[in-house]
N, C-alpha and C positions, 0 to 999 in steps of 0.2 A: 560522321557525313558521307561515310563511304556508301551506306544504305539509304540516305536521304531520297526523298522522290515527292510525288503526288499522289502514289498509292496509300493505303490505311496503313499498311506498315512502315511505308517511307515516311508517312507525317510521324509517326511514333518516333522512329529514328532522328526526325527533325527535330523534335521536341527534346529529346534526351540531349541532342549537342547542344541546344541554347541553354541547358539548364546551368546556371550560373553564370553565364555569359550577360553583360550589359544589354540594352535592349536599344533599337533604333539603329543607327550608323555604326554602331560598335559591332555589329553582326554581320556588317558587310564582307569583313575578310572571310566569313564561314563559305561563301559564294565561291572562293578560291580553292576549297579544300575537296571539291568535287566537280567534276567538268558540268554534270547535270545542275548545277548551282544550289541555290538555296529558296526554299519558299517558306515563308514562315508559317507555324501551325495554324494562325487563325486569319491566313490567307484565303480567300475563296476565289477557286478555279472553277467555273463552269463554262466550259467552251470546248468542242469538238475539234477544232483546228488550232490548237495552241503550236507553234513553232519555236521552239528556244535554241539560241546557239549556247556556246558552252560559258559558265560560269556567271550566270543571269543570276541577279539578287531580287527578289519579290519580298518588301516586306510587311510589317504587321498591319491586317486589316486590308490589306490590296486586295479587288474585286477584279475579275478579268471575266466578262460575260456575253455569252453568245444569245442574242434575239433571233426572232424568225428570219431565215435567210442570211443570217450574219455570215459574212467572209471571214478569212482568217486574220490571225494575230500573229505578228512575227517578231521577235525579239532578239536583235543581234547578240554577236559576244559581248559580255561584260556590262550588259544594260543594268541598271539600278531603276527599280521603281519604288520609292518609297512610302512610309505609311500612309493608309487612307484614299490612294489614287485610284481611279476608276476606270477600264477600258471596257467599253462595250462596242458591238458590232450587231447590224442588222439591215435587213433591205439591199443587202449585198455589197456593203461597205467593209473595209477591212482597213486593218492597223499595220504599219511596218513602222517600226523603231530601229534605228541603226546601230552599229557595235560602239558602246562605250559611250552610248547617251546615258545622261543622268536625269530622273525626274523626280524633283522634289514634292514633299507632301500634298496630300489632296487638290491634286491635279485630275482633271476630266476629259477623255476622251469618248467622245460619242460618235463612232462612225456608221451612219445611216445615209444610204443612199450614195454618198461620197465617201472616198477613204480619207486616211491620213498616213502620209509618208515622210517620216523625218530621218534626216541624214545621221551620220556619224559625229560624234564628238560634240553633240547637242547638248546644251546647258538648259534645264527647264526649272524656273523657280518655283514655288508654292503657290498653289491657288489659279494657277492656267487652266485654261479650258479651250478645248478644240470642237468645233461643230460644223463639217462640213453640209449641212444641209439646213432649213429652215421649213417654218410653216406657211400654209396659204393664209390669206389674209380676205379672201372673196368675201363681200356682204350677204347677208343673210345665211351665213352658215357658221355654225358654233367654231369656236377655235379647235376643241377637240376633234372635231371631224374635217377639219381641213386636211387634205393631202399634204406630205411632206415634199419637198423638192431640195434640188443642189445646183449651185452654179458651177461645180466643180469639185474635185479634190483638193485638200491642204498639202502644199508642198514646202516643206522645209528644209534647207540645204546645211550640208556639214558645217560644224563649229559655230553655227548660230547660238546666241544668247538671249533667252526671253527672260526678262523681269516678273517681279512679284505681279499677279493678276491679271497678265496679258490673256485676252479674248482672240481666238483667231478664227475667222468665219470661212463660210464655203468660197472655194475659188481664190483664197488667197496663197501667195507665194512668197516666200520668206528667203532672201537669199543667201549664199555660202558666207560664213563669217560676218553675218549680221547680227546686231543688237536693239533690242524690242526694249523701250522704255518701261518701267512697273506701269500698270493701270491702263496700258494702251489695247486699243483694237485694231486688229488688222483685217482688212477687207479687200486688199488689192495686192500690188507685186511690189514688194521692197526689194530694193537691187542688192546684189551683192556687196558686204563689206561696207553697209551703210548703218548708220544710227537714226532710227524712226521713235516716235513718241506720238501720242496724242490719241484722240477719238474724232476721225478715223486716223489711224497712225500715219504720220508725213515725216518723209526723210529730213532729218535737220543737219544732218554733217555725213560726210563721206570718212571711213576710217583710215581711208588714204590719204587724208588730209595730214596726219601726222607725218606722214614720211616726205612730203614736201615744203615742209617747213626749212627754210636755209639755218635758222638757229639751231633746230634740233639738229638738222644735218651735221653742222658744225662741230656740234656737242660730242655725237655719236662717233665722229672722225676722230676728234680728240681722245676719246677714251681708247 
């Protein structure tokens, strides 16, 4: 792992390091053996402005792709990108993923026009998708010819948790410590320390409520 990297020789060294190592998350520890982290031999990185912190894990078949005028992709220390996730940037959009955020398999980050900014320690379940843009729908124009547009960047606060299959659209903000239920679609502003579900996602509870429950507080004092 001391010689591992994204160059041809580095990929060969990475492949040798994986020999005899179980696949998938069992390889996460390899990222700790080299400050440059670990990128699986079959990961595809085609991006001129990829900025990686230390000990970043890029799993099997992950794709990081730069389209026309794509902005930077910045991965903080200890970020984990698990298999089959895709990050792509284009038309000035960029992606920032904060330190120690974990992205589970088959997530999609498509930063066109707007950017995607994800905080530290965020937990993202499989099949989540992030689109800080949409297509125009003007009459008389083919969808393929419609211009793309954005209501603003996607911003996700530190320590948030997104359940399976959450979609986050342009202009959405998910607050610090907030939980988004599986299958939800986030289109607006979800406050800090909230629990939100639905299409579109609506706040159903504050995570602070558990601490304001007198019975629970009495139990905690007793302990």
